[in-house]
N, C-alpha and C positions, 0 to 999 in steps of 0.2 A: 206541302202536299202528304209525305210517307206520311202524317200524322192525320191528314183527312184520310188517305184508303185507311187506316188501321181503326182509327173510328166508325168509316163508314160497314170493316170487314163485321165489327165489334156488334153493333147496332142488329145488322144482318142476322149474326150468330144467333144474338140474347132475345131476338123476335122470331126466332122458329120451335115450333110445339113439338120437333118429333127428332132421335138421332139420326137423322139420315138428311133433317135438312139443315146439320151443323157445318155440313160443307158447305161455302162463302158462296153465295150466288155468282154466274155466270156473268161473264164481262162482255163487252160488245163482239168479239169474237168465239163469242158462243164456249167458253174457255173460264174453267175452276180447276184449285186444287181438289187433287184427289186420294193420292194415297204414297207409301211406302211400302218396297214390297221381301221382307226377310225370310232369306232362306238360312232358316237355324239350324242347329246342331240339336237344339230341348227348345222346341215351339214353347212346355209350360213354364220353363223356366223366363224364356223372354215375356212371354204372358202379365206374369206373373209380375215381371219390374213395372211392364207399362199399369197394369193393374193399379199397384203401389203409385205410381208416379200421379195420377188423378185417370187414367182411362178407362171406356164403360166396353164391358165385353158386347156384342150386339148379337151373340149363344146365335152366331147361325151355322149352317154346313162344313163355315172354311173359320175357320183362328182367324179374325176380326174384334181391330180395338177401336174405340174411337177419338181422340179428342178435334175439340172442336176444330177445323180447318182441313182436318186428314184423319184419313181410318192408314190403318201399321196393320197388314195383311203378312200373317204370319205362315211359310211351309217347313215341313222339317228338308234342309240343302246340307251347303257346307258340309268338308268333310273336318276335319278337326286342322284349326292349329290356322288355317286356308282365309283370303280373301275377306280382313278385315277393312274398312271403310277409307282409312288412310293408307294412302299408297293407291286409293284409285279413284276418279275423275269428281265424284262427289266424297266430299275428304271428312266431310259430315255434318250435319242434319240439325234445326235448333225450334227450342219451347221459349214463347217466355212464361213467367210465372206473374202471381200478384208481388212477391217476398220469396225471394231466393234463399234465406235461412233460416225463413219458417219451412219454406217445402224439402231441403236438405233436411233438418230434423225430424222433418215425417217421414221423411223416405226411407232416411237413416237405421229408425224405429220399426220401418219395414223388410229392413233387410237389404233397401239398395245400397250399393255401393255408390259414394257421389265423390269424387277429384275437383277439388278445391279450383280457383277462378284463378287467371294467369295476373302473376303479382301481387298477390293476396286480393284481387279483388272479390268483397263481398258482395256484389251487385252480378256476379257472374259465376258457374260449377259446369262441372261436365259428369254428363251418366255414358259409363262404356260398358256396355252388354258386355256379357262373356262369349260372344261370337265377332265382338271388336266390332259395331254401331258404335259411333260417337256422336253425343251427341248431346247440344250446347248448350243450355240453360242464361235464360238473360233475364232482365227483372224489366218493371213498369208494375209502378203501381198505383196506376189511375185504373188498371182494367180490371171489372166487377164479375169476372172469372179467375178461379184460382189458377189455371195453366192455358193454354192455346197455343195451336204451332204455328212459327214465325217462318224458318226459313232453310232452304235447303243452298250448300256452300259447297260451289265447282270450283277444281284446282284446276287450272289451266297453267301454260307459259304464258308469258307474259306480251309476246306478241300475239297473242290466240287471243286474249282477256276482255279487246272491243271486239275482234268479232264472235265472238262467244256471246258478249253480250247483244248485241244486232243478231243474233241468229234468234234468240230466245224472246227478244222484244217481236222481231215480225212473226215467228211459227205459230207463237201463242197472244196474239195480241199484248204486249206486256206493256210498260210503263217503262222507261228507261232512265236513272238517274243517277244516285248518289248516297251514298253513308258512309259516312267519317270517310270521306273521299273516295272513296271505291266506287265501282260501278255496280248495278242492281238494276236488274229487272223485277217486277213488281204486277204479280201477279194474283186473285180472288184464291185469298188463302194463304200468301206464301209471297217470301221474296227472296230471289233469286240470287245471290252472290256467288263473286268472282275473285277469288285469290290467286297470285300468282303462286304457281309450281315451277320448280327451276328443270325438270326434264318433262315431256310428257307422262299422265296419270293413265294407270291400268283400265280399260273399261270397266263398267258395274257388272256384266253380263256374267252370272258364273259366282259372283262374289257374295258375301252377307248381304249387302244391300244389292241385291240385283238388280233391281227398277226403280226408276221413279214415278207417280201415273197422275195424270191430267183428266177429267173427266169434260168429255165434249157434251152438247146439247143436241146436234147435230152429225151423227159420225161418220154418212158417208159423205156430206155434204164436205165436210171439214178436211176430210183424204182427198178427196176432190181438188179444196184447194192447194193443199198442200202440192200435191203430186204438183202441181200446174205449176209449183214452184221449185220445183227440183228434188227434192225430199223424199226419197222411197220410203215403201210399207215394208217393213223386218217380214212381214206376211199377210196376204190377204184377210180382207174380216171376215168374226164367221161370232154365231150369235153361240150362245148357251141355248138352248134348248128349251131348260128347266126354266131358268131366271127370267131369260130376255134380254139377257146384258150381253152387246154388240163390244168387240174387245181386237185392235192391233197393235204390233206394234213401228217406232219410230226407234233407229239408233242417230245420238247427234253428229255433228265430226269430230266429238272429241271422245265418243267411248258411250254414252252416258245413253242405257237402255229408257225408256218411256213408254210408257201403256198407255194407248185412247184409250177411254171407256164413256161407252151410252150407255148409262141404265134408263128403265123403262119407269116409272112415276108407283115411287113407293118403294122401290130400292137402295 
């Protein structure tokens, strides 16, 4: 099933002709993976890393880099030495590349610091930004593009793992399953993974990876649905007068801040 989902995602991404359309199509709940929001001490240094890894500069009013399946929004943020992803409920995020060792060589040549995979694995590597955003790099030699977004990895205590999996599946219309015998939820553009932490982890708000975002087809309808399920909005829905983008935020029961975004056509 996971291979089928990945194949459908790749087909949809390849079939699109514009940068914006590189986000995966909405699922039946009207949801697709949207973005990571990085509050950085040095926006341009971080942007340089993502561009070297194969991202595309959207050249908008905001600093945004696009990969197949995800946008990365960069803003000026955290004080020096604070808020890395390790210790947060979102422990790390991940990409899939066509060839890990080939990518590593290219990235190192461009000045990106790359850490080796665990236990000498050649099909895995890690990139950690100067602010402490940890990114796992995995390999799929069958994919046609050099790199695409793959996962968000949450760390919660053992008793909370099944609750977190069920919450994300229900809230975002995701497909619950397993990967390597570990629980996951698949939504378009991302696999949400759940790992064990010995203690409750810090909320994401105010850290370098301040929040993740999902795009929704109809924000008003989606907000009404989740509020009926007992989920509170962190703030009222608001609309950017210039772009027409509508947003609000929710926070999951374990401290992950999630932005909900509805974009007008072409945004």
